[in-house]
C-alpha positions in Angstrom: 0.0 0.0 0.0 1.1 3.5 -0.7 1.0 4.7 2.9 1.0 8.4 3.7 3.8 9.1 6.1 4.1 12.6 7.7 7.5 14.0 8.7 7.0 16.6 11.4 9.8 18.9 12.5 10.8 22.5 13.3 10.5 25.2 10.6 13.4 27.1 12.2 15.7 27.1 15.2 18.6 25.0 16.4 17.3 21.6 15.3 17.1 22.7 11.7 20.9 23.2 11.6 21.6 20.1 13.6 19.2 17.6 12.0 18.6 18.8 8.4 20.5 15.8 7.0 18.4 13.4 9.1 15.2 15.0 7.8 16.5 14.7 4.3 17.3 11.0 4.8 13.8 10.5 6.2 12.1 11.9 3.1 14.4 9.9 0.9 13.7 6.7 2.8 9.9 7.2 2.5 9.6 7.9 -1.2 12.3 5.4 -2.2 10.0 2.7 -0.8 7.1 4.0 -3.0 5.3 5.7 -0.1 3.9 9.2 0.1 5.7 11.8 2.1 3.4 14.3 3.8 4.7 17.6 5.3 3.4 21.0 6.2 4.7 22.5 3.0 6.9 24.7 5.0 10.6 25.6 5.5 13.1 24.0 7.9 13.1 20.2 8.6 9.9 19.4 6.7 11.4 21.2 3.6 14.6 19.1 3.9 12.4 16.0 4.1 10.7 17.1 0.9 14.1 17.7 -0.7 15.1 14.2 0.2 11.9 12.8 -1.3 12.6 14.6 -4.5 16.2 13.4 -4.7 15.1 9.8 -5.4 15.9 8.9 -9.0 13.6 6.8 -11.1 10.3 5.5 -9.7 9.4 7.0 -6.3 6.6 7.8 -4.1 5.0 11.3 -3.9 5.7 14.4 -1.9 2.5 16.1 -0.7 2.4 19.4 1.2 -0.4 20.8 3.4 -0.3 24.6 3.2 -1.8 26.9 5.8 -2.7 29.2 2.9 -5.9 29.6 0.9 -4.2 29.7 -2.5 -0.9 29.3 -4.3 -0.5 33.1 -4.4 -1.0 33.4 -0.6 1.3 30.4 0.0 4.1 32.2 -1.8 3.5 35.9 -1.1 2.1 35.9 2.4 3.5 32.8 4.0 6.6 32.8 1.8 6.7 29.0 1.7 8.4 26.6 -0.8 6.7 25.0 -3.8 9.2 23.2 -5.9 9.7 20.0 -3.8 6.0 18.9 -3.9 4.1 16.9 -6.4 0.9 18.3 -5.0 0.0 21.1 -2.5 -3.2 21.0 -0.5 -4.2 24.7 0.3 -6.1 24.1 3.5 -6.9 27.8 4.3 -6.7 26.7 8.0 -3.6 28.7 9.0 -0.9 26.9 10.9 -2.9 25.3 13.8 -5.7 24.0 11.6 -3.3 22.9 8.9 -1.5 20.8 11.5 -4.6 18.8 12.4 -5.6 18.3 8.8 -2.1 17.1 7.9 -1.9 14.6 10.8 -5.5 13.3 10.3 -4.7 12.8 6.6 -1.6 10.7 7.3 -1.3 7.0 8.2 1.8 7.7 10.4 3.7 10.6 11.8 7.5 10.7 12.3 8.9 13.4 14.5 12.4 14.8 13.8 13.7 17.7 16.0 10.7 19.9 16.6 9.3 22.7 18.7 5.8 23.5 19.9 4.2 23.1 16.5 5.6 19.6 16.3 4.4 18.9 19.8 0.9 19.8 18.6 1.2 17.4 15.7 2.6 14.6 17.9 -0.2 15.0 20.4 -2.8 15.0 17.6 -1.2 11.9 16.1 -1.4 10.1 19.5 -5.0 11.1 20.1 -5.9 10.1 16.5 -4.3 6.6 17.1 -1.8 7.1 14.2 1.4 5.1 14.1 4.1 7.4 15.6 7.8 7.3 15.0 10.5 9.4 16.8 14.0 10.0 15.4 16.1 10.0 18.5 19.3 12.1 18.4 17.7 14.8 16.2 17.3 17.2 19.1 14.4 19.4 20.2 11.0 17.7 20.9 12.1 14.3 19.5 14.7 13.8 22.3 12.2 14.9 25.0 9.3 12.6 23.9 10.5 9.6 25.9 10.6 11.7 29.1 7.3 13.4 28.3 5.5 10.1 27.8 7.0 8.7 31.1 5.4 11.5 33.0 2.2 12.3 31.1 -0.4 9.6 30.3 -1.2 9.4 26.6 -3.0 6.9 24.3 -0.7 4.6 22.5 2.4 5.8 24.4 3.8 2.3 24.6 3.5 1.8 20.9 5.6 4.8 19.8 8.5 3.6 17.7 12.0 5.0 18.4 15.3 4.7 16.4 18.4 6.8 15.8 18.7 5.8 12.1 16.2 7.4 9.5 16.2 4.4 7.2 15.6 1.9 10.0 12.9 4.0 11.6 11.0 4.3 8.3 11.2 0.5 7.9 9.9 0.0 11.4 7.0 2.4 10.8 6.0 0.7 7.5 6.1 -2.7 9.3 3.8 -1.3 12.0 1.4 0.0 9.3 1.5 -3.4 7.5 0.5 -5.0 10.8 -2.2 -2.4 11.5 -3.8 -2.9 8.1 -3.5 -6.7 8.0 -6.7 -8.1 6.4 -7.5 -4.8 4.7 -8.6 -5.5 1.1 -7.7 -2.9 -1.6 -9.7 -2.8 -4.8 -8.0 -0.7 -7.5 -11.1 -0.1 -9.6 -14.9 0.2 -9.3 -15.5 -3.2 -10.9 -13.6 -5.0 -8.1 -15.4 -3.0 -5.5 -18.8 -3.8 -7.0 -17.9 -7.5 -7.3 -16.8 -7.6 -3.7 -19.9 -5.9 -2.4 -22.2 -8.2 -4.5 -20.4 -11.3 -3.2 -18.9 -12.1 -6.6 -15.3 -11.1 -5.9 
């Protein structure tokens, strides 16, 4: 399945400098496996993840951005956000806070790299939404505080959060968790198969 995997991270600050290569490697690992990278269509670590996604040569998964803006024009002129590294941009018109929720709810999994308060909002939304959650340890910021946070604050699915220090290994673990979560799910690529299945002929 072409899972939609969100990379959540800081748009600015110390972790962007410290963890930009890690974010790049996350994006590359996601699309090289034919999955769809989801980001907030913003600068910083999500942008590096999108760059990594686009660096994959040949057949690859997609890079999709969720913009806080209402249109391409507002995305570029008001928010001053990137456009090149995305196959598709969803202009949510929800500003940043609403965009975060829409992004997470539209994803199958969320991976946190670095991160500040916005990433904490996305991580909390992912837990409450029962998404598969991965954390790239060693990337600084929120990511390195999450184990301590979850030891002290009760949260749904806290014991199922996936940790690793290697981007490629973490993505592989997240995909394995998604495969397990969707075991038994039947995918029908066209309407005929859906109709056959519903009528008992498939």
